[in-house]
C-alpha positions as a Markdown table, in Angstrom:
| # | Residue | x | y | z |
|---|---|---|---|---|
| 1 | Met | -8.4 | 16.3 | -0.1 |
| 2 | Pro | -8.5 | 14.5 | 3.2 |
| 3 | Glu | -5.3 | 13.2 | 4.9 |
| 4 | Arg | -4.4 | 9.6 | 4.2 |
| 5 | Leu | -4.5 | 7.6 | 7.3 |
| 6 | Thr | -1.2 | 6.1 | 8.4 |
| 7 | Ile | -0.6 | 2.7 | 9.8 |
| 8 | Leu | 2.6 | 1.5 | 11.4 |
| 9 | Leu | 2.7 | -2.3 | 10.7 |
| 10 | Val | 5.1 | -4.5 | 12.6 |
| 11 | Asp | 5.6 | -8.2 | 12.0 |
| 12 | Asp | 8.8 | -10.3 | 12.1 |
| 13 | Glu | 7.4 | -12.7 | 9.5 |
| 14 | Tyr | 8.4 | -11.1 | 6.1 |
| 15 | Ala | 5.6 | -12.8 | 4.1 |
| 16 | Ile | 2.9 | -11.6 | 6.4 |
| 17 | Leu | 4.4 | -8.1 | 6.6 |
| 18 | Arg | 4.6 | -7.8 | 2.7 |
| 19 | Leu | 1.1 | -9.1 | 2.2 |
| 20 | Cys | -0.5 | -6.8 | 4.8 |
| 21 | Val | 1.4 | -3.8 | 3.4 |
| 22 | Ser | 0.1 | -4.6 | -0.1 |
| 23 | Val | -3.5 | -5.1 | 1.0 |
| 24 | Leu | -3.6 | -2.0 | 3.2 |
| 25 | Glu | -1.9 | 0.3 | 0.6 |
| 26 | Asn | -4.3 | -1.0 | -2.1 |
| 27 | Val | -7.3 | 0.2 | 0.0 |
| 28 | Gly | -5.8 | 3.6 | 0.5 |
| 29 | Tyr | -3.8 | 3.6 | 3.7 |
| 30 | Arg | -0.2 | 4.9 | 4.0 |
| 31 | Val | 1.7 | 2.0 | 5.6 |
| 32 | Leu | 5.0 | 2.3 | 7.4 |
| 33 | Ser | 6.4 | -1.2 | 7.8 |
| 34 | Ala | 8.9 | -2.6 | 10.3 |
| 35 | Ser | 10.2 | -6.2 | 10.7 |
| 36 | Ser | 11.1 | -5.7 | 14.3 |
| 37 | Pro | 10.0 | -3.6 | 17.3 |
| 38 | Phe | 13.3 | -1.7 | 17.3 |
| 39 | Glu | 12.8 | -0.7 | 13.7 |
| 40 | Ala | 9.2 | 0.4 | 14.5 |
| 41 | Ile | 10.5 | 2.6 | 17.4 |
| 42 | Gln | 13.0 | 4.2 | 15.0 |
| 43 | Ile | 10.3 | 4.8 | 12.4 |
| 44 | Ala | 7.9 | 6.3 | 15.0 |
| 45 | Glu | 10.6 | 8.6 | 16.4 |
| 46 | Thr | 11.6 | 9.9 | 13.0 |
| 47 | Tyr | 8.3 | 10.1 | 11.2 |
| 48 | Asn | 6.9 | 13.6 | 11.4 |
| 49 | Gly | 3.3 | 12.8 | 10.3 |
| 50 | His | 0.5 | 11.3 | 12.3 |
| 51 | Ile | 0.4 | 7.6 | 12.9 |
| 52 | His | -3.2 | 6.7 | 13.3 |
| 53 | Leu | -2.8 | 3.0 | 14.1 |
| 54 | Leu | -0.1 | 0.6 | 15.3 |
| 55 | Leu | -0.8 | -2.9 | 13.8 |
| 56 | Thr | 1.6 | -5.3 | 15.5 |
| 57 | Asp | 2.2 | -8.9 | 16.0 |
| 58 | Val | 2.2 | -9.9 | 19.6 |
| 59 | Arg | 5.1 | -12.4 | 19.7 |
| 60 | Met | 8.4 | -11.1 | 18.4 |
| 61 | Pro | 12.0 | -11.5 | 19.4 |
| 62 | Tyr | 13.3 | -9.1 | 22.1 |
| 63 | Met | 10.1 | -7.2 | 22.7 |
| 64 | Asn | 6.4 | -8.2 | 22.4 |
| 65 | Gly | 3.7 | -6.2 | 20.8 |
| 66 | Lys | 2.3 | -5.0 | 24.1 |
| 67 | Gln | 5.6 | -3.7 | 25.2 |
| 68 | Leu | 6.0 | -2.0 | 21.8 |
| 69 | Ser | 2.6 | -0.4 | 22.0 |
| 70 | Asp | 3.3 | 0.8 | 25.6 |
| 71 | Lys | 6.6 | 2.4 | 24.5 |
| 72 | Leu | 5.1 | 4.1 | 21.4 |
| 73 | Ser | 2.1 | 5.3 | 23.3 |
| 74 | Ser | 4.3 | 7.1 | 25.8 |
| 75 | His | 5.5 | 9.3 | 22.9 |
| 76 | Arg | 2.4 | 9.4 | 20.7 |
| 77 | Gln | -0.7 | 10.4 | 22.5 |
| 78 | Asn | -3.9 | 8.5 | 21.5 |
| 79 | Leu | -2.1 | 5.9 | 19.3 |
| 80 | Arg | -4.6 | 3.2 | 18.6 |
| 81 | Thr | -3.3 | -0.4 | 18.5 |
| 82 | Leu | -4.5 | -3.5 | 16.8 |
| 83 | Phe | -2.7 | -6.7 | 18.0 |
| 84 | Met | -2.5 | -9.8 | 15.8 |
| 85 | Ser | -1.3 | -13.3 | 16.7 |
| 86 | Gly | -1.8 | -17.0 | 16.0 |
| 87 | Tyr | -1.1 | -18.0 | 19.5 |
| 88 | Ser | -3.6 | -19.2 | 22.1 |
| 89 | Ala | -5.3 | -17.0 | 24.7 |
| 90 | Glu | -3.1 | -18.5 | 27.4 |
| 91 | Ile | 0.1 | -17.6 | 25.7 |
| 92 | Leu | -1.2 | -14.1 | 24.8 |
| 93 | Ser | -2.2 | -13.5 | 28.4 |
| 94 | Ala | 1.4 | -14.2 | 29.5 |
| 95 | Asp | 2.4 | -11.3 | 27.1 |
| 96 | Gly | -0.2 | -9.0 | 28.7 |
| 97 | Ile | -2.8 | -9.4 | 26.0 |
| 98 | Asn | -6.4 | -10.2 | 26.7 |
| 99 | Ala | -7.8 | -10.9 | 23.3 |
| 100 | Asp | -11.4 | -10.5 | 24.6 |
| 101 | Val | -10.9 | -6.9 | 25.7 |
| 102 | Cys | -8.2 | -5.4 | 23.5 |
| 103 | Asn | -8.3 | -4.7 | 19.7 |
| 104 | Phe | -7.2 | -8.1 | 18.4 |
| 105 | Ile | -7.3 | -10.1 | 15.2 |
| 106 | His | -6.4 | -13.8 | 15.3 |
| 107 | Lys | -4.0 | -15.3 | 12.6 |
| 108 | Pro | -4.7 | -16.6 | 10.2 |
| 109 | Phe | -7.2 | -14.0 | 9.2 |
| 110 | Ser | -8.7 | -13.2 | 5.8 |
| 111 | Leu | -7.6 | -10.1 | 4.0 |
| 112 | Lys | -11.3 | -8.9 | 4.2 |
| 113 | Ala | -11.3 | -9.4 | 8.0 |
| 114 | Leu | -8.0 | -7.4 | 8.3 |
| 115 | Val | -9.3 | -4.5 | 6.2 |
| 116 | Gly | -12.7 | -4.5 | 8.0 |
| 117 | Thr | -11.1 | -4.6 | 11.5 |
| 118 | Val | -8.8 | -1.7 | 10.6 |
| 119 | Glu | -11.7 | 0.3 | 9.1 |
| 120 | Ile | -13.8 | -0.2 | 12.2 |
| 121 | Leu | -10.9 | 1.0 | 14.5 |
| 122 | Leu | -10.2 | 4.1 | 12.4 |
| 123 | Lys | -13.9 | 4.9 | 11.5 |
| 124 | Asn | -14.7 | 6.8 | 14.6 |
| 125 | Asn | -13.4 | 10.2 | 13.6 |
| 126 | Pro | -9.7 | 9.3 | 13.0 |
| 127 | His | -8.8 | 13.0 | 12.6 |
| 128 | Glu | -9.9 | 13.7 | 16.1 |
| 129 | Tyr | -6.6 | 12.0 | 17.2 |
| 130 | Gln | -4.1 | 14.3 | 15.5 |
| 131 | Ser | -2.3 | 15.0 | 18.8 |
| 132 | Asp | -0.4 | 11.7 | 18.3 |
| 133 | Thr | 2.6 | 13.4 | 16.9 |
| 134 | Leu | 5.8 | 13.0 | 18.8 |
| 135 | Arg | 5.8 | 14.7 | 22.2 |
């Protein structure tokens, strides 16, 4: 039986976090959820399995999604990231996100769009990136 793919989902809005967890689990992903960047860092540092995708909000208190992605990527090689936000391109660029070139989904998004975007990101041989365990 193939390994279930694991997503670390980070959003400080509880309703969005719960909805995304539910949808992604229902289509077969293992989802580790965090309501803050600091909680996500703790999960990533203690989780012994592979994390195939970081799905994170961009604008959060104390640390933005780009900073979180950079921090986690320094410990987990080849960690893919999908950013999500409802803010404009100008605000996102101030946070170091260029929505035209990075993996990005704009809020509000449909659940179908979320699942489709995640599947596209993970479709290209997700098991090739098994060296993402903690270094």
